[in-house]
N, C-alpha and C positions, 0 to 999 in steps of 0.2 A: 526745350519746347515740348512740355508734356502737359496735356490737359486732363485726361481721364485718370487722375490719380488722387483727387482731393475731395471726393464727394461722399456724403453719407448715402445710405441705400435709398431712402425715400426723400430725395431732394428735388426742389424746383430750382432751376438754374436761371440766373440772369447773366448774359454774356455781353461783355463790353470789350472794346478793342483799344489797346494802348500800344501803338506801334505794331509789333508782331506778337505781343504777349496777350494771351487770353486770360481773363480773370473770372473766376467762378465764385458766386455767392450762394450760400446755402440758406434755404428756408425749410427746415424740417417739417414734415407732415406726420400726423399720428397714424394715418392709414392711407392707402391708395384707393381712390374711388374713381369711377370713369371720368369725372370732370378733370381729374389730375392730368389726363392725356389730351385735353382739348386745346393745347397750345404747343408750339414748337419747343418751348422751354420745358414743358412737362415731359414730352417724348424724350428729349435729350437727357433730362434728369433721370428718367427711368433707366436709360442705357448706361449712363455714367454711374448710377448707383450699383448696377450689376458689376461693372468693372471694379468698383470699390469692394464689393463682397468677395471677389477673388482674393483680395488682400487678406481677408479674414481666415484663409486656409493656407495658401502657399507661403511658406516662411514661418508658420507657427509650429509649436512643438508637437501637439497631438497629430496634426495632419502629416508632418514630416515623418513621424514614427509610423503612421498608417501606410505611407507610401514606400517605406524602406525597410522596416523591421520584418523579421521572419523571412528573410531572403538569403541568398548565398553571399551577398555582399557585406551585410552588417550583423553584428551580434551586440550583446549588452555591454554598455560601459558601466563604470563603477556606480554612477548615480542614475541608472536607467529608470528607477522607479519600479512600477509593476512589471514583472517579466512576461506577463500574459501576451502582449502583442509580439514579443520576440520568439516565444516558444510555442504559441497556439494552445498551451495547456490551460484549459478553463476559459477559453475565448467565448464570449457571449455578446448579446445585444447591448450590453452596457459599456463595451470597450471601444467601439468605434462609432462614427456617424455624425461628427460635428458638422460636416458639410451637407448632410442629408436635408435638414431643414432649410439651410441657406440656399441650396440648389433649387428646391421647389418654390421657395419664396421668390427667387430671382426668375424662375421660369414663368411664374404667374405675372410678374412685372413685365417681362418680355412679351407675353401674350397680350397684355394690355397695349404695349407699344405697337405691336403688329396689327392689332385690331383697330385702334383709333388713329394710328399714324397714317393710315391710308387716306384719311379725309381732311386732316388739318391743312391749313394753308402753308405750303412750303414750295420752293422751287423744286421741280421734278428731280433734278440731279441730287439735291439735298435729301429729299424724301427717300430716294433709292439708297443713298448711303446709310441713312438712319435705319431703315428697315433691314438692310443687309447686315449691319452691325447686330441688330436684334436677333436675326436668324442665326448668325454665327454664334452668338453667346448662348442662345437656347440649345444649339447643337453641342456647344462646348460642355455645358452642364449635363445634358443628357448622355453624352459620351462618357463622362466621368461616372455617372450613375450606373449605366448599364454594364460598364466594365467591372465596377465594384460590387454591385448587388444582383446583376442579372435582370430578371423581370422587375419592372418598377411601374408606378403609376404614370400614365401618359396623358398629359394635359396640353391641349392646343387652344383652349378658350380661356378668356380672362374670367377668373372666379371672383365674384364680389360678395357672395354669401358664404359664411363658414359652414362646413359640413363635418360630421363625425363618422362619415362613411368613406371608404377608400378601397381600391382594388389594384392589383398588379396586372399589367399587360405584358404579353410575351416580348422577349428581347427582340425578336424579329421585327415587330412593329416599331419598337423604339429605334432600331437601326434604319428603318425606312424613313422615319422623320429626320433623323440625323443626316442621312445622305441627301435627302431633299433640301433641307435647310442649308447645308454647306454648299451644295451645287448652286443654289440660287444666290447665296451670299457671295460666292466666288465670282459670279457673273457681274455683280453690281459693286463690289468693293474696289477701291482704287489700287493701282499697282504698288504705291508707296503711301506711307502715312500722310493724311490730308486733314487739315483743320475741319472740325474741331477735335478730331481723334488723332492727336499728335503723339510723340514718343514712339512706342512700339505697340500700338493697339492693332486690332485685326485689319489685315489688308487682303488683297486677292491671294497672294501666295500662302498666307497663313491659313486662310480658309481651304485652299487646295491641299495644303499639307495635312490639316486635320481630316479632310475628306479621304486622303490616301490612307491615313492611319485607321480611319473607320472601316474602309474597305478591307484593309489588311486584317484587322481584328475580326470582322465578320467572316472573312475568308477562313481564318483559323477555326472559328467557332463551328462553321458548317462544312469545312473542307471544300470551299467553292473556288474552282480555278479561275472563273471569270472575275471574282473579287480581287484575287491576287494580281491578275493582269491589269485591272483598272488601277489599283494602287501603284503598280510599277510604272504605268504610262503617265500618271499624274506626277509622280516624282521626277521622271525624266523631263517632263514639260517644265516643271519649276526650275530645274537645273539649266535647261536650254535657254530659259528666259531670265536668268539671274541678273543680268545687267539691267534689264527693264525694271526689275523689282528692287534694285539697289542692294542685292544680297551677294555674299561671297564668303569664303573662308579666310581667316587671317592666315598669313604665312606661317606664323608661329602659334602652336596650340595654346601656349600660355597667354597670348594676347587676347584670347576670347574672354579671359577672366580679369583683365586689367580694368579697374573701376572706370577709367576714362573711356573704355570701349563698351560699357554696358548697353549703350544704345547704338552701337556700331553696326557694321555690315553683316556680321555673323548672327546678330540677335534678331529673332523674328517676332517674338511675342513675350511680353513681360507683365508682371504684376508690380506696379509702382509702389514705392514707399517714400515718405517725405520727412524732412527735418522740421518744418515749420510747426511749432506747437499749437498754432491757432486752429489746426484741424483736429486737435483733441486726442491724438494717438499717444502722446507722452509729453512730458515737460523736459526740456533740455536740462541734463544734469540730474534728472529724477530717476534714472535707471529704467530698465524694462519692467513691464507689468505682465504677469501671467494671464493668459486668456485673451489678450488684446490682439488687434489686427496688426501685429508688429513682426518685422523680419528679424528673427533670432537665428537664422540658418547658419551664420558663421561659426556658432559656438557649440552646436549639438554634438559634434564629433571631436571636440577639444578636450584633451586630457588636463589634469590639474597640475599644470606646470609650476604654479607658484608654491604649491605645497608638497609636490612629489618629485622635486628635483634636488633632493639633498646632496650636497657636494661630496659627502663621503658614503654615498650609497654603495652597497656591495652585493655580491652574489652569495647566498647562503649554501649550506651543505647540500641542500636539495636542488641547487641550481636555479633558485628563484631570486628575483630582484627584491632587495630590501632597502627601503628608503631610509637614509640616515644623514644627519648633519644639517647645517644651515641650508635653507633653500637657495639655489643658485639663481632664481628668477623671481621677479615680482610681476603682478598683473599689469599689463599695459594694453594700449589700443592696438598695437601691431599684431600681437599674438592672441588677443581676444579673451573673451570670458570662458572659463573652464566649466562648461555644463556637464561634460562627461556622460552624455546620454547614450551614445552608441559609438561603436568603434569598428574599424575595418576587420573583417573576419580573418584573423591571422592565427587562429588556433590550429595547431597541427593535429591531424588524425593519428591516433596511436596504433591503429591496426587497419587491415583491409587494403583495398587497391590504392588508396591514397595515403598509406602509412608514411609518416614523416613529412607530409605535405600540408599546406594550407591554401585556401582559395585565393587569398589576397596576393601573395607573392608567387605562388607556384602554378596558378591557373589564370588569373586575371592579368596581373602586371608582370608578365614575362618580358624578356628582351629589354630589360630596363637600361642597359648600356646604349641601346639604339633608340628605343621608344621613349620620347620625352614626356609622355603623359603622367607617369608616376612622379617624376621630379616637379612637374608643373601642377600637380594636384595635391601634394602633401608636404607639410612642414617636416623636415628631418633634421634641420639644424636650428638651434635656438641660441642666438647671440646674447651674451650677458647684458642685462639691463639694470644691474645693481652692483654696488661694491660689496664683495664678500671676501673676507680674509680667512684663510685656512692655515692652521698651525701644523707643524710636522707631527706633533704628538696628540692631535685631536682624535677623539674616539673614531675608530674604523677608518682612519686615514692610513692607507697602506702604501702611499706613494713615497714616504720617507722625506718629504720636503714640505715647506710652508710657502705660501704665495698669496697674492691678492688678485682677484678677478678684475680685469679691466673692461668696464662697460663699453659696448660698441665695438670691441675688438676680439675679446676671448669668446670661445664657444662654451656656453654653459651646459648644453645638452646636445648630444649627437645621437640620432637614431638611425644608424646605417641599415641598409636593406640586406646586409650580409653579416656573417659572424666575424667578430673582431677579437682575436686573442687578447687576454688581459682585461677585457671589459668587466666592470664599468669604470675602473680608475686608470687603466693602462691601455695603450695601443701597442700591442706586442709588449716590449719591455720599457717603452717610453711612458713616463708619467703623463697623464692627461689632466689638465687643470679642472675641466668640468667633469661630466660623466658620459660614458659611452653606453648606449642601451641598444644592443643588437636584437634581432627578432626572437632569439631564444629567451630574452628577458622581458619582452613585451607582455603586458597583462591588461586587465580591465581598467587599470589606473594610469598606464603609461604606454603610449602607442603613437604612431604618426598621425597628426591631425590634418583633416581636410582643409586646404588653404584657398580653394577656388573662390570662396565667398567672403573671405576676410575683409573687414571694413575698418581701416585705420583712420578714417576721416573724422572720427568723433573726438580725437585728441584726449584731453583730460577727462572728458565724459565717457570713459571707455565702457561703462556699464549700460549706456543707452542702447536702444535698438539700432540695427543697421538701417541706413537710408538708401542702400543699394537696392535696385529692383530685383525681384526674383525672376530669373529668366526661365520661362517655361519651355520655349522652343528655340533651338539653335539650328543654323543652316546645315551643320554637319549631320543633323538627324534626317534631313531630306535624303542624303546619300545612304544612310544606314537603313532607313525605312524602305527606300527603293531597293536596296540590296536584298533585304529580307523578302520583299514582294517578288522580285525576280527569281530568287532562290525557290520560293514556293511555287512560282509559275513554271519552273523547270529550266530557267536560263541561268545556270551557275556562272557562266562566263561573264555575263553582264553584272551579276552580283559581285563577282570578284573585282571587276573594273571599278565599280562604285566604292567598294570597301577600300580599294587601293588608293583612291583619292584621299580618304580619311587617314589611312595608315602612312602614306608617304608624307602627308602634312605633319603627322606626329613624329616623323624622323628628323624634321628640321630643327636645328638649334642655332641660335644667333652666334654662339661661340665657335661653331664649326666653320671651316672653309667651304667654298663652293664644292670642291672635290669631295670633301668629307660628307657633306650633305647628300651628294649624289650617291655615294657608296651606301650611306644609311638608308636612303629611299629604296635602293635596290634590295637591301637586306629585309626591308619591311614589305616588299611586294609579294603577293600571294597569287596562286593560280586557281582556276575553277575547281580543281581537285581538293583544294584546302577548305572550300566553303561547305560547312555543315551548320546545322542549327546551333550546336554548342559553340562553334567558332564565332558565329554571329552574336550569341549571347555574351561570350567573353569579350568580344570587341566592343559591345555596348557598355560593358563594365569599364573598360579602359577609357572610353570616350565620355561617358555620362555618369561616372561614379558620383553618387550623392545628389543627383539632379531630379529627384522626385519621380523617378521612372521605374525603378527596379521591380516593385511588386506587380505593376501592370505588365511589364515586359514578360515576367515569368508566367503570369496568368494568361496573357494573350497567346503565348506559344505553347500552352498546356505543359509547361515545364516546372511549375512551382514545386510540386511534391518530389519529383525526381531530383531536381537540383538541390533542394533543401536537404533531402536524405543523403545526398552524395557529399555535401560540403559543410552543412551547418550542424555542428554537434549538439548545440543546445536545443534546436527545434526538431531535429531528425526523429526523436522518439515519439513526437506528438502530432506532427503535421499529417493531415488526411486529405483525401481527394475533395471533400466538401469545403475545405479551406480555400478553394479556388474562387469562392465568393465570400464576401464578408457577411457577418450576421446582420440582419435588419435591425436598426436601432430599436430597443425595447420601447422607447418613448413613442415611436410611430405605432407599434402594435397596441400599446395601451390606449392611445387616443381614438382608435377605431372602435366605437361602441354601438354603431348602427350598422345593420346588415351583416354580411359574412365577416368573420374575424379576419384580420390582416395576417396572412401566413408568413411564418419565419422561414428562412432558407433551410434546406435540408441539412441535418447533422447538428444544428444548434438547439 
């Protein structure tokens, strides 16, 4: 039951009812003029078009890189393309900003909705919901903009005449509008999704959560205790009313990423994606197209398992992995497309305080025997999906035996999170049919792939985009945002209490007995003395790895430069304080030819 997932940006909607299903028909317009909003269909079309535009960013390649590259979590994969976003070396106004124009286009649309939606004929309850959706979405985009670029143009009136002049307003004013819009939206949005905004569109708790995050971020920016307290109070309120909102955590962390649960109780807000080709996003069987509003998230962190899984791979004299022999895997829907854009930051530091350690295993995903989030987040075992015969005398086969891999039964590739003697062809002295690739052999072409977002539903059309939604907010983030706010407000005990809810859930495994789960939960329990900023950031890695949050997390907490220098070897030499804001897109600067020049952010 999802409505706001199928519209083009400038659409007029006709809504008809067939049982409980709502059908949307598109009538594209070349431009938005005031008369566009003179009907309920026009107002709803404007809102739905903005929801559609979120799809053009979340789940796409450039935006995913923007939100995650150059952090402590991710470094370049073998096919990363330009290294600039990952290293900051040479970063300028041509590297980021696809969402800049989309955001301001949508903000103008929403200003039209808010201006003309006040007077069209609608039941008052419907009008309130439409206007609340528009306020939420305007705040949503402005919050993204101010976090990313700082001072930005601030528009609250519907613009009908193009202008070649523009200026930036202080971030403080932008935050004032964000907080006002979200406060008013939360007051009028329903507790749970209500037609015509079905699926996981904005609701009261979603607006409250974004409001809490806005207060928290502004609090960090200005070191304002009252903002931290507001954020903490709002998160506590959402948790206290979770039943009314239809929200809760799954008992098993892994269940949050089961496709059948994409619209379940832990999911708060999503960007929808669809299979039906009539909406123009792709043709079934036609594969993904670059630059389109398609969800390719499952594959950006995927290594090239069809080509880099040679059955007789070996470790050379330098101790590095060398791919050799027939590939033990072929591409399929279950394991996804091998884009190899980015990889978990598993490079060990050669010297210094972290010598011999890497962020991925030694700082973020520790306690892996108890904490289920590593196992639930990454593929480490690849089951054979093709018949491969290996002869005893094949080149680089050190096993001394010949054999045939049994698809669906034998392990083709095992990437354990610990060292295994004899790897890659032996486990100790026992020959291994596939290959064993422990952390010391991981490189930019072979590493554990993020499996949270994998989408096997495409069957034989495994090169098509994913039709799973991009989940922007999960209920566990209410706990983590509340914990951070309480920590900054001086209440470490409450922060620990909220973090423990998330950590104790992470200790649960379906394969454990009740007694074993109780012991694991106790082992994961922390005290107020354990709560530090770095602990919170590490916990956010464990909980939200790969979920479009990391760059903003580090920027919000003023930790970007410190954490990158501490953990990211490829970016450490280049990252600077001014990288806490992205460069203004050069296209924006070039278009301002009247009045004062549009200023670039300092340092670029």
